N, C-alpha and C positions, 0 to 999 in steps of 0.2 A: 480397845473395844470392850464395852461392858454389856453383859446380858443379864437382865434382871426383870423383876415384876412379873413372875409367872402367874397367869390367870387362866381360869377355865369358866366359860360362860355358856348358858343355854339360851338360844334364840330360836323361836318357832320350832322347826323340826331338826335343828342343827345343834351340835355341841362344838365349841371353838376353844382351842387352847392357844395361848399367845405369850410372847415376851416383848419387852422393850429392848431395842438394840441402840446403844449409845456409842458413837464413834467420832473421832476427831476429823476423819476424812469423809465419812458418810453422814447424812442427816440422821437425826434420831428418828428411828422408825419402829413400827410394830411388825414382828414376824409371827404369822399365825398359820394354824392348820385347823381344818374343820371336817366333820363327818356327820353322818346321820345319827339321830338319837338312838337308832337301833344298835349302834356300835359304841355307845357312850362308855360302857364298862371296859372297852379295850384301851381307852385313853390312859396314858401314864401321867398322873397329875402331880407326882412327887419328885420326879427327876427331870433334869434339863439336858439329858444326853442328846436328844434329837436336835436341839437348837445349837449345841456345840458342833456337832457333825455338819449340820447344814451351813454354818457360818465359818467353818474352818478355812475353806479355800478363799472366800472373799477377804478374810482377815490376813491371810498370807499374801494375797495380791497387793493389799494396801500397806502391809508391813506393820500391823497393829497386834500386840499381845491381846489375848482374850482373858477377861476375868468374869467368872460366872458367880453371881450372887444367888446361890442356890445349890442343890444337891446334884452331883455328877457321879456316875459309876467309877469306882476306884480303878477297876481294870481298864476301862476305856480311856480314862485320863492318863494313865501310865502309858498305854500303847500310843496315844496321840503324841505325847511329848518325846517318847523315845524311839518310835518306829514309823508312825504315820507321817509326821512332819518331814523327816528326812526322805521318805519315799515320795512325797508330793514335791519336794525340792528337786528330785531327780526327774520328775515328770514335767514340771513347769519351770522354764528358765526365768520367768518374771516373778515367781514366788519368792517371798522372803522368809527367813527363819524367825519363828515367833515362839512364845511360850504360852501355854494355856493353864490357868489355875482356877480353883473354885473355892468358895467359902466352906464347903462341906463335901465329903465323898462318902460313898457307901459300898460295902461288899455284899449286902444282903441280896438274896435271890428272890424274885417275885414268883410266887407259885402260879404257873399257867401251863396250858397244854396245847396252845395253838401251833399248828405246823403249816406254814404258809408259803406262798410265792406270789409274784405279781402276775396279773393276767391282762395282756393288751391285745390278744388275738394274733400276735406275731409268731413267727416260726420258733424262736427261742423259748418264749413263754409256753407255747403249746407243747413243745418238746419236753419241758420240765413237767408239765401236767401229765403228759402221756406216760412218762417214765416213773415219776414219783407219786402218782395217784392211780392211774389205770393199771400199771404193771407192778406197783409196789405192794408187797404182801405183809411187810413188817409194820404194824400199827404205830410203833414208836417213831417211824420214819416217814409215814404216809401223810401226804398233804390233806388237811381238812378245812382249809380256808384260803380264799383268794383276795388279793388287794389290788385296787386300781388307783393310781396316783396322778395328781396334777402338780408336778414339780418341775416342769420344763419341756416335756415332750410334745405339749400342745401349743407351744409358742411362747413368746416373751410378754406380749401385751395381755394384761390381766383379763379384760372383758372377753376378748375373742378366745383366749385359751380356756376360759371357763365354759363358754358355749360349746367348744369342741369337746372338752372333757365330759360335759353332761350328755352330749349327743352320742359319743362313743360308749359311755357307760350304759346308756339306755339300750344301745344296740347289742352290747356284749353280755348283758346280765342274763339273757335267756340260757346261755350255755351253763353257767354255774348252777342255775336253778334246775336244769335238766340233770346235772351231775349230783345234786344234793349238797352242794358246797355253798357256804356263805360267801358273799362278794361285797367287800367293804369299799366304798369310795372315799378317798381322802383328798380334799382340795387344799390349796395353799397359795401363798404369795411368795414362796421361797425363790422361785425363778427370777423374781425382781432383784434379788441379791446376786444373781449369776448372769450377768450380761454377756458372758462368753458363749452362751448357748448350751443346750442340753448335752450334746455329745462330749464336750470337754469335761463335764463334772457329774455325769448322770449317776455314778455309783454313790457319791456322797449325798446328792440330793434325794435319791431313792431310799437309801438306808436311813437318812434323816426322817423320812416319812414313816418307815417301818418302826423306828424307835419311838415315834409318837404313840404307837400302839404296843408298847413294850409290856403292858399289863396282860397282853393276850398271847404274844408270839414267843414260844420257847425255842423254835427253830424256824429259819426262813431260808428258802432256796432262792438264790439270786441267779437268774439265767445268764449264761455266758454270752459274750458278744458275737458268737458265731464262728470263732476260730478254735481249732483243737489245740491240745497242749503243744504239739510239735510246731504248729504255725505261730503260736504265741511266743514260744522260745525263739524262733527264727525271725519273726517279723515285728515283735513288739516295738522295736526302736522306731519303726516307721510311723507309729501312732503317738510318739512323744509330743506332748502339748496339744494333741488333737483329740484323742479318745482315751479317757482315763480307764475305761473298762478293759480294753485290750492291753494297755500298758501296765496296769496296776492290779487288776482284780484278783489274780491268783494269790497275791501277797496281801493286798489291802483288805479283802473281805473278812478273813479270820481275825484280823487286828481290830475290826470295828465291832466285834462281838462284845457283849457285856456279860455280867454274871448271870443274867436272865435269858438273853436272846443270843443264839448261836447263828452266825451267818455262814452259809455253805455255797460255794460256787458250783453250779450245776450245769452240765452240758458240755464241758470243755473236753470231754473224751471224744466228741464228734465234731466234724466240720458242719457248716451250715448246709452244705449239700447232703451230707449224711442224714441230717435231721429232716430235711424236706422229703427225702426218699422214704424215711421211716414214717413220717406223718401222712404220706400218700396212702397208708393203710389204716388211717385213723379217721373214721367217718365224720366226726364233728368238725374237722377242719374243712370239709367240703361246704360247710354252711357258715363257718365263722372266721376262717383265716383272714387276717387283716394286716397287711405288711406295708401299706402305702405311706410315703413321706412327702406327698405332693404339697402339703401345707394348706390345702383347701379345708374349709370348715364343714367337713363331712366325714362319715365313717367309711365311705365306699373306697374301694381300690381303684385308682385312676388307670391302672394297667400300662402306663408309659413312664412313670418315674423310675429312677435307678433301682430301687428295691423291688418294685413290681416286676420290672423287666428281668432282673436277676433271678427272682423266684420263678417266674413263668418260664424262663429258659431252662432252668433245672427240671421243671415239670415236663416241659416239651421234650427235652433230650432223653427223659426216662419214660416217655409215652404215658404220662399221667395228666396231661394238660386238660383233657375234656372233663375230668372229675371236678374241676374248679370253674367250669363255664358259667355257673350261677354267680360267682364272685368277681370275675374279671371279664373285661370286654376282649375276647380272644381275637376279634377282627382288628382292633386297635393294636394289640400286641404284635400280630403278624405283620402289620405295616412297618413297625419299628424293629422287628426282629433282625432283618438283614444288617442294618447299620449297627445294631447293638452287638451282634455276633462278631462283626469286625472289631469293635471296641474291646470285647472280651479277649479275643485273640491277641490284640495289640497290648493288652494290659496284663497278660498272664505271668510275666516275669516279676511284676511288682505288686499284684493284687491277688491275695490268697483266694478270694471268692471267685475271681475269674479263672484262676488256675484250676480250682476244683471243678468248675463247669467244663473247662476244656478237657480235663482228664475223664470226666463222665462221658463226654462226647466220644472220645477215643475208645473208651471201654465198650461203648455201644456201637462202635464201628461207623460213626457218623463222620463224613468227610467235612473238613473245615478249611477255610482259606488260610494261606500261609501267614506267618507273623509279619514278614517284610511287606507283603502286599496289603495286609490289613492296616499297617501303619501308614503306608502311602495313601491308602484310601481316605484316611482322615485328613491328611495333609492337603490333598488335592480337592476334596469336597468341602472342607470346612475352613481351609486356610490355616496358615501357621499361627496366627493370633488365637483363633478358636482352639486349635490343637494345644497350644501352650496352656490355656486356661483349663481345659478338660482332661488332658492326657499326659502332660509333662511329668506329673507325679507318679505315673505308672510305668515310666521307662527309665532305664539306666542312662546316665549322661552319655556314655559311649554310643549306645544305640540311637539316642536322640540326635546326636551330632552326625551320625552316619546317615540318618534319614533326612535331616535338614540339608546336608551337603548334596544328597541325591536330588532332593526337591528343587534346589536352586539350579 
């Protein structure tokens, strides 16, 4: 794979930076990123770090070495070849070992003072803002800028993903304005090179977007995937080949840093449940919390997808539900609550998020259905086939066989 022809163009109110990607197994394509002219000075026009990081996983999947006809961070290139590639090989069984080289490297540091994080309106991003902006008193560590990316979380199809990206940005931008923080949108077609889906490669695609703006960011907090350090250590193997964030981030993020931009994993000291309970004291979340993964082309929370239900259950168990009645359809949630609670209990041994909710319920002396009864509920109400699809990954083989035998 050859990455070359770095270009930066101004069109209407946008600035677009792009490269040509030439591959034996992929068609020759253009990879691009674009943002508003208001953030034109943030764009790094001299280095191709962003494109190397963004295309690393695709190249490893097709087994092609990468040659960059341009300048790459010496530190990043060293880390990719010696540490990141072996780490990704441990994450993906289908990845192949490759080598990355460039026509020129640099160790020069760009003089910049942006301290940023991504803002999607979700629990993890809000938690980072609450702790590293609202509570942070050290100006050298305090966030002063937010970034909103379109690199996969809005879907694979280009047109629909752009529509959802623009709709969500328009909805979310009021919060940064209220806080006095700049909020840069960054659109891209990078997800077209990642057909595996956002969850599998989100760290690499997101960091690729941040490195496009390397002229501005000296530090960037990357919000953790919702598990604390203990759960990451105990459960990371469950996410092998599924979620690069849980499996790799604690090791991967520092290795993606360049001479200019330092990447910091933020939020791994707390579980997702801990974060939700903390944010229930943060008024802006009552207006802007956005956790939905329904896939609809809207910014609204559907109140019944897995992430909506998981979040609402935590709020419900902690007596904070009504604070978010303007953002969620509480009536819809309550209809689904009973079934979902059974699923949480049945999943507690294999799902860290479910385990945290169950422990929260017990701490608050809320009576829950038993594990065995909850598992049987799903078998008898949804059938074995449906159970296999939705729940098999959350149970140990021994327990599943026990339940299946009883069901028969």
